[in-house]
C-alpha positions in Angstrom: 173.4 68.0 -33.3 173.5 68.4 -29.6 170.1 66.6 -29.2 171.4 63.8 -31.4 174.5 63.4 -29.3 172.5 63.4 -26.1 170.1 60.8 -27.6 173.1 58.7 -28.5 174.5 58.9 -25.0 171.2 57.8 -23.5 171.0 54.8 -25.8 174.6 54.0 -24.9 174.0 54.2 -21.2 171.0 51.9 -21.5 172.6 49.4 -23.9 176.1 49.2 -22.6 175.2 47.5 -19.2 173.0 45.0 -21.0 175.6 44.3 -23.6 178.3 43.9 -20.9 176.2 41.5 -19.0 175.4 39.5 -22.1 179.1 39.3 -23.0 180.0 38.2 -19.5 177.3 35.5 -19.6 178.5 34.2 -23.0 182.1 34.1 -21.7 181.0 32.1 -18.7 179.0 29.7 -20.8 182.0 29.2 -23.0 184.4 28.8 -20.1 186.3 31.9 -21.0 185.6 33.9 -17.9 188.7 34.4 -15.7 186.7 34.9 -12.5 183.1 34.5 -11.4 181.8 36.1 -8.2 180.4 33.4 -6.0 177.0 33.7 -4.4 176.7 33.3 -0.6 176.0 29.7 0.6 172.8 30.9 2.3 171.6 32.4 -1.0 172.2 29.2 -2.8 170.5 27.1 -0.2 167.4 29.4 -0.3 167.3 29.1 -4.1 167.1 25.3 -3.8 164.3 25.5 -1.2 162.4 28.1 -3.3 162.7 25.8 -6.4 161.4 22.9 -4.4 158.5 25.0 -3.1 157.6 26.0 -6.7 157.8 22.4 -7.9 155.5 21.3 -5.1 152.9 24.0 -6.0 153.0 23.1 -9.6 152.6 19.4 -9.0 149.7 19.9 -6.5 147.9 22.4 -8.7 148.2 20.2 -11.8 146.1 17.6 -10.0 143.8 19.6 -7.7 142.8 22.0 -10.5 140.4 19.2 -11.5 138.2 20.5 -8.7 137.3 23.4 -11.0 135.9 20.9 -13.5 132.4 19.9 -12.4 132.4 16.8 -14.5 135.8 15.4 -13.4 134.2 12.1 -12.3 131.3 12.1 -14.8 131.3 8.8 -16.7 132.3 9.2 -20.3 130.3 6.2 -21.6 126.8 7.4 -20.7 124.6 9.6 -22.8 122.0 11.7 -21.0 119.3 13.7 -22.9 118.2 17.3 -22.3 115.1 16.0 -20.4 117.4 13.7 -18.2 119.2 16.8 -17.0 116.1 19.0 -16.9 115.0 18.6 -13.3 116.5 17.4 -10.0 115.8 14.0 -8.8 114.0 15.4 -5.8 111.7 17.5 -8.1 110.9 14.4 -10.2 110.2 12.3 -7.2 107.7 15.0 -5.9 106.0 15.2 -9.3 105.8 11.4 -9.6 104.2 11.2 -6.1 101.5 13.6 -7.1 100.6 11.8 -10.4 97.4 9.7 -10.4 98.0 7.7 -13.6 100.8 6.2 -15.7 100.3 9.0 -18.2 100.7 11.7 -15.5 103.7 9.8 -14.1 105.4 9.7 -17.5 104.6 13.4 -18.1 106.1 14.3 -14.7 109.2 12.3 -15.4 109.8 14.1 -18.7 108.7 17.5 -17.5 110.6 20.5 -19.0 113.5 21.9 -17.0 112.6 24.5 -14.3 116.2 25.9 -14.1 119.7 25.3 -15.4 120.7 21.7 -16.4 121.5 19.5 -13.6 125.2 18.8 -12.6 127.2 16.3 -14.4 128.9 14.5 -11.6 129.1 10.7 -11.0 126.8 10.8 -8.0 124.2 12.9 -9.9 124.4 10.5 -12.8 123.9 7.5 -10.5 120.9 9.3 -9.0 119.3 9.9 -12.4 120.0 6.3 -13.5 118.5 4.9 -10.2 115.3 7.1 -10.5 114.9 6.2 -14.2 115.2 2.5 -13.3 112.7 2.9 -10.5 110.3 4.6 -12.8 110.6 1.8 -15.4 109.9 -0.9 -12.8 107.0 0.9 -11.3 105.5 1.7 -14.7 105.6 -1.9 -15.9 104.2 -3.3 -12.6 100.7 -4.4 -13.7 99.8 -5.9 -10.3 99.6 -2.4 -8.8 101.5 -3.7 -5.7 104.5 -1.8 -4.5 107.7 -2.9 -6.1 110.4 -3.2 -3.4 113.3 -2.8 -5.8 111.6 0.3 -7.4 111.2 1.8 -3.9 114.8 1.0 -3.0 116.1 2.6 -6.2 114.1 5.7 -5.7 115.4 6.2 -2.2 118.9 5.5 -3.4 118.5 8.1 -6.1 117.5 10.8 -3.6 120.5 9.9 -1.4 122.9 9.8 -4.3 121.8 13.3 -5.4 122.5 14.6 -1.8 126.0 13.1 -2.0 126.5 14.8 -5.3 125.4 18.2 -3.9 127.9 17.6 -1.0 130.6 17.0 -3.5 129.9 20.2 -5.3 130.0 22.1 -2.0 133.4 20.5 -1.3 134.7 21.6 -4.7 133.6 25.1 -4.2 135.4 25.3 -0.8 138.5 23.8 -2.3 138.5 26.3 -5.1 138.2 29.3 -2.8 140.2 28.1 0.2 143.0 26.0 -1.4 143.3 26.6 -5.2 143.1 30.4 -4.9 145.7 30.5 -2.2 148.2 28.2 -3.9 147.7 29.9 -7.2 148.5 33.2 -5.6 151.7 31.8 -4.0 152.8 30.4 -7.3 151.9 33.3 -9.5 152.7 36.2 -7.1 155.0 35.3 -4.2 157.2 32.9 -6.0 157.2 35.2 -9.0 158.6 38.0 -6.8 161.3 35.6 -5.6 162.1 34.8 -9.3 162.4 38.5 -10.1 164.6 39.1 -7.1 166.9 36.2 -8.1 167.1 37.5 -11.6 168.1 41.0 -10.3 170.9 39.3 -8.3 172.1 37.4 -11.4 172.1 40.7 -13.4 174.0 42.5 -10.7 176.6 39.7 -10.5 177.1 39.7 -14.2 177.4 43.4 -14.2 180.0 43.2 -11.3 182.1 40.6 -13.1 181.8 42.5 -16.4 183.0 45.7 -14.7 186.0 43.8 -13.1 186.9 42.3 -16.5 186.7 45.7 -18.1 188.9 47.3 -15.5 191.4 44.4 -15.8 191.6 44.6 -19.6 191.7 48.4 -19.5 189.0 48.6 -22.2 185.3 48.8 -22.7 183.4 45.6 -23.2 184.2 43.7 -26.4 182.1 41.3 -28.2 183.2 37.6 -28.4 186.2 37.3 -30.7 187.2 41.0 -30.1 190.1 41.8 -27.9 190.4 44.4 -25.3 193.7 46.4 -24.8 196.7 44.1 -24.9 199.6 46.4 -24.3 201.3 44.6 -21.5 199.9 46.8 -18.8 197.1 44.5 -17.5 198.6 44.4 -14.0 198.9 48.2 -13.6 197.0 49.7 -10.6 193.4 50.4 -11.3 192.4 54.0 -11.9 190.2 55.8 -9.4 187.4 55.7 -11.9 187.7 51.9 -12.3 187.8 51.4 -8.5 184.7 53.5 -8.1 182.9 51.5 -10.8 183.8 48.2 -9.2 182.7 49.5 -5.7 179.4 50.7 -7.1 178.8 47.3 -8.8 179.7 45.5 -5.6 177.4 47.6 -3.6 174.6 46.9 -6.1 175.3 43.2 -6.0 175.3 43.1 -2.2 172.1 45.1 -2.0 170.3 42.9 -4.6 171.5 39.8 -2.8 170.2 41.0 0.6 166.9 41.9 -0.9 166.5 38.6 -2.6 167.4 36.7 0.6 164.7 38.6 2.4 162.1 37.9 -0.3 163.0 34.2 -0.5 162.8 33.8 3.3 159.4 35.5 3.3 158.1 33.1 0.7 159.5 30.1 2.5 158.3 31.2 6.0 154.8 32.2 5.2 152.2 29.9 6.8 149.7 30.4 4.0 150.4 27.3 1.9 150.0 25.0 5.0 146.9 26.9 6.0 145.5 26.3 2.5 146.4 22.6 2.7 144.5 22.4 6.0 141.5 23.9 4.3 141.7 21.3 1.5 141.7 18.5 4.0 138.8 20.1 5.9 136.7 20.3 2.8 137.4 16.7 1.9 136.6 15.6 5.4 133.3 17.5 5.4 132.3 15.9 2.1 133.1 12.3 3.2 131.4 13.0 6.6 128.2 14.1 4.9 128.4 11.2 2.4 128.8 8.8 5.3 125.8 10.3 7.1 123.6 10.2 4.1 124.4 6.6 3.3 124.2 5.6 6.9 120.6 6.8 6.9 119.8 5.0 3.6 121.4 1.6 4.5 118.9 0.4 7.1 116.0 1.5 4.9 117.3 -0.6 2.0 118.1 -3.4 4.4 114.5 -3.4 5.7 113.1 -3.5 2.2 115.4 -6.4 1.4 114.3 -8.3 4.6 110.6 -7.7 3.9 111.0 -8.8 0.3 112.9 -11.9 1.4 110.1 -12.8 3.8 107.5 -12.3 1.2 109.4 -14.4 -1.3 109.7 -17.3 1.2 106.0 -17.1 2.1 105.1 -17.3 -1.6 107.4 -20.2 -2.1 105.9 -22.0 0.9 102.4 -21.4 -0.4 103.3 -22.9 -3.8 
């Protein structure tokens, strides 16, 4: 019997604070609470800033998480076969250059994969399409003379693949230096702030429930149930009631101070801005490499075009 009573007391000690907070929350939502402890203005301002920071992280991650998807810019309207994705453009160009007959060239172009399938990015797709087009033009050139367009497409294919590899390097850097950091801030730091704020809300509800209990002179009552109504609501509080209120107030102040510290730490940390700088740096590096690759390719294509133009005019004059 003693064990049963002790068990009942433990359950009551655990359940009563929760029930009291729940009752207080319901009374506030129904507009039946006589008084509600106000949070400090600094706390409210910090809450607004933390909410804004959380929203900013959610919005940015919603978009930039695409960097974890290799095929985020891969065209949806193209169909590439297993052989198309089998070897890199550079490998195929090397095999094609070593072939001595159309049959060998075709075998080199459709050679089985030497490693994992090639990336599905827009630049890699362009590279494969350009090399395939170059191969078709060269294969059907019965004259045996070099086809300028085929040559230009092959060089463009090699350059496009390099740009695609630079894009993959950018994505890897963004994943490790930006996405990882911002995800940690959202799922860890901001989560700590949320928990701290919840603790403040619980301590406030507990304080107001304790005050209401002392004022009514009864334990908590469920909605619709009345506390003591004997006309003695204004009697001085008992020593026990004052102690309970003081303890609840101390807990509320302590939880508020802790939450303020946590929120300030989340807002003041330089990590999100440092991560953003890494995002910009990764994008800058990619565009810089793409510029350098295409800058080397452009004069080569221009020269091929000039030579073909000159040959075309010469043939027209001879006609």
